[in-house]
N, C-alpha and C positions, 0 to 999 in steps of 0.2 A: 515751519512746522509740518506742512504737507510733504515736503521733500524728505524730511527726517522720517516721517511715517512710512513713506514709500520705500525708503532704504531699509527700514526695519522689517517691513513685510518681505522684501526680497531676501534679506539675510535669513529670516525665519524659514522661508520656502526652501532655501538651499540646505538648511539644517534638516528639514523634513525629508528632502530627497536623499540626503546621505543616510538618514536613519532607515529609510525604506530599503536602500541597498543592503545595509548591514543586516536588517531583519530578514531579507530574502536569502542572504548568504547563510544566516543561522538556520532558517527553515530548511534549505537544501541539505545542510549538514545533518540536522536532526532527522528529517524525513528519509534521506538516503541511507543513513546508518541503521535506522530501525527497519526499513524495507529490505535492505541487503542482508541484515542479520536474520530476518524472518524467512526470506526466500532461500537463501544459501546456507542456512543453518550454521552461521558463524557467530563467534562471540561479539559482543557489542563493540569492544575496543578494536577488534579486527575490522569491523564494519566502518567505524569512524576512520581508521587508518586508510581503508580502501577509498572512502569518499574524499579524503584530503588528497590522496595520491591522484585521484581522477580529476578533481577540479583544478589542481595545479598543473595538470597535463604532464606529470612525471611519468606515470604509467609503467611501474616496474613489472607488472604482469604476474606477480606472485598470487594474486587473487583474480580469477576470471569467472564471470557469471556463467553458470551452467544450467540455470532454470529460466523459463520464460519470464517469470516475475523478476528475476535478477537482471535479465537483459533489458526489460522495460525500465527498471530502476536505473540502470546504467545510462540509458538514453535520456531520461528525465534529469538525472544528476549532471550529465555532460552538457545538456542544453541550458539548464538553469545555472549551474555552478561555474562552468568555464567562463561564460560571458560575464557573470557577476564578478568573479575574481579578477578578470582582465580589466573590468571597469575600476575596481578598487586599486589595482596596481597603477593604472593610468592616472588616477586621481593623486596617488602618492607621488608619482614622478612629476606630475604637473605642479603639485604643491612645492616640491623641492626646487624645481626649475624656477618657478615664480619667486620663491624666497631668495634664490641666488641672484636673480636679475634685480630684484628690489634692493638687495644689499649692494650690488654692483653700481646701480644708478642712484643710490642714496634715498630710496623711497620707503625703506623698511623702518618700522618702529623699533628702536633699540631698547632692550631690557638690561639696564645697567644700574649700579648703585654706587654712591660715593665717588662719582666720576667728575671730570672737568669738561665743561662745554666751551669750545673755542669758536667764537663767531667770526666768520670770514677766513679767507686764505690769502695771506700776503707775507712779506718778509718778517714782520713782527710775529705773526702766527707761526711761521716756520721755525723761528728761533725758540718760541715757547714750546713747540712740539718736541724739539731736541731735548730740552730740559726735562719735560715730563717723561719722555722715553727713558732718559738716563736715570730718573728716579722711580721707574716702574709704576707710574701713575696711570690709571685708566682715564681715557679721554676720547672725545670725538669732535669732529669739525662740522659746523653747520653754516649754510649760506645759500643764497639763491643763484650765485654765479661762481660755482666752484669748478676747479679743474679736476674733473672726476678721473680722467685718465692718469694724471699724476698721483692723485691720492690713492687710487687702486694699485698703481705700480709700487707705491711705498707702503701698501697694506695699512692705510690709515682709515679708520671708520669715519663715515661722514653721512650727513643728512642733507638732502637737497630741499630747499624751501625757504620761505621768507621768515627770518628769525624774529620778526616783530609780531608774528601771528601765533596764537596759543596752540593751534593744531600742530605747527612745526615744532614748537618747544616741547610739546607733550611727546612727540615722536623721538625727541632727544632724551627722554626720561628726566625732564626738568624737576619733577617732584622729588626724585631720589638723588639728584646731583648735589655735590657739595660746593662746587665752585663754577663760576662762569667768567671767562676771559673775553673782553670785547676790544680787540686791537684795531678798531676801524679808524678811518680818517674823517668820517662824517660824524660830528658830535651830536647832531640831531637824531640820527639813526641810533647812535649809541644810547641816548637817553630813552628813546622809545623801546628799545630791546630790554633795557634795564627795568623799566616800568612793567613790561609784560612778564619778565622773569620773576620779579619780586612779587607780583600778584599770584603767580602759580606756586612759588616756593618762597615764603617769607624768610626762611632761614638760610637761604643760599648766600654764599660770599661772592660778591661781584667785584671784579677788577677790570678797569678800563683805562685806555689811553685818552688823553684830551689834547686836541689840536689847538684850541683857542683858550687862553687863560681866563677870559670872561665867562666861559661855560663851566668852570670848575664848581661853582656854587650850585648851579642848576643840576649838575651830575650828583652832587651830594644829596640834594632834595629828591632826586629820582631813586635814591637808595643804593648808590654805588659806594662800596666800602672803601676801596683803595683807588685813587685817581692818580695816574702817572701823566704829568704834563710833559709831553714829548718835546715841545719846543723849548721849555725851560731846561730840561735835562741836557738836550743837545747843545744849547747855548753855553751852559756851564762847562760841559766837557770840552767844547771848542776853546773856551777861554783858558781853561787849565792846560790844554794841550800846547798852548803858546809858551807859557812860562814854566809849567810843571808836567812835562810829557810822561815822566815816570809814574806820577800819581794817576794819570789817565790810564796808563797800561795796567796799573794795579787794579783800578776799579773795573776795567773791562774783564780782567782775568777772574776777579772775585765774583763777578756777576754771572758766571757760568759754572755749572757743575760738570761740564763735558771735559774740560782741560784746565790746567792752571790751578787757581785756588777756588775754594767754594765757601760761600757765606751761608749760614743757616741759623735758625732760631730754635731755642729750646725753652718750652714753657715750664715753669716751676709748678708742680702740682700740689706741693705741700711745703710747709716751713722746714727748711733744711739748710745746711751749710754748703757753701760753694765747693769745698774740698770733698764733699760726699757725692757730688754729681759725677757719674761715670763718663769719663772722656777717654778717647784713644790717644796714643802718643802723637798722632798727627793733628789733633784738635787743640785749639787754644781759645779761651774766652777773651774777647777784646772789648766787650761792653756789656753793661747791665742796664736793662730798660725797666724803669719803675715809675709809676704815676705819671706817665706821659713824657718822660725825659730820659736821656741817655746818661749813664754814669760810667766814666772811664777810669776813675781812680778808686780802687777798692782792694781790700785785703783778700788773700787766698782763702781765708776761713770766714769771710763775711757771711752773715746770716741772711738767707733768701726767704722772701715771703711768698705765699701762694699767689699766683697771678703774675709774678715777675717773669721777665724773659731774659735769656742769655743770648748774646750774639756771638756765634762761634765761627772761627775761620779754620779751615782745614785744607790740606793738600789733596787735590783730586788727581794727582799725576801717578798715584800708585806707589 
């Protein structure tokens, strides 16, 4: 509590200092304009113009003080205004530099909406990023041990910090995020991150990989919506590759939107017929998902209910 109070006092003091500078600049502008207009018998807007030209050190020379009062006004404006405007410019440059450095090192708080947060950076995360980029989805990467040089080179937004902590997740814009991906190899860390994310954003969709089959139920209890058992999927693909390698090739192609075939889902928003769903020539419905099960045999004019899903396959080769 004491540390929080000290930080608040420091922040308030900084705001007061900035306000003082702005008030001083405004005072110099008003005082200089009125004084120059009075002594030099110029219009008020000409006087304002003269003050602005003077404090910004442009100095066109089209208005030159000819009276003693005008010259004294010039000295006061120059001493008070030039230093003040220089300080303001220095603060603006400093702010821009600090912001650029924060973004470069992943310490800046991101202001994003309906984006995806990817926890960690590994091969699985890299493949997920390719898919999101291909779909023009907004995303960022968060982790405590990120390869910042690589992420900056690839122009990938990232946040450096412990994703199990609320402060780090808030810098990721967790409250406004729509999805979180956790492709980690440590199931315990995955569960902790999911619990922290669910607390800050109860409506976020969380997708995670699971290394140990016995942890699946714990992940469900932690609020993870979709759990991908990496070991099970790998084992099944290995088994199919022995006897049905073409099937494995088809699955691998269909799981990416970058090349080959692309699988996607379409949610039915209202009761309608399948034939009325707008599809392109390269798209084909291969399954209907209803009441928790897949239906593969259906007529082209089957009636669809609200909440049904269509599984559509399409060519992504162009």
